N, C-alpha and C positions, 0 to 999 in steps of 0.2 A: 544776771543783769545783761541788758543789751549794750551794744557799743555806745549808743547815744546816752544811756544812763551812766555809763562809766565816764564819758567825757564830761557830762554835767557835774557828776560827783567830784571829779578831779578839779574842775574849775572852782567849784564851791569850796573845796578843801584848801586849795591854793589861796583863795581870797581870804578865808578865815585865818590861815597861818600868817599871811602878809599883814593883815589888819592887827592881829594880836602882837606880832613883832613890832609894828609901828607904835602901838600903845605902850609896850614895854620900853621901847627906846625913848619915847617922849617922857615917860615917868622917870626913867633913869637920868635923863639929861636935866629935867626941870625940877624934880623933887626926889632926890635920892633917899632922904630920910623916910618919906612916905613909902617908897618902894621897899626899903628894908623892913619897915614895920609890917607891911603886907606879907612879905616873903617869910618872915620869921615868927608870925603869930598863928 
């Protein structure tokens, strides 16, 4: 990969991780029962 490809990949990966963390946080705050069901099934 070139430098440009590495930068784009890093930005996309950071965005995905941030978005996923935000969704997990929202589910944990607003609906802990649902999060536990999803995690343990």
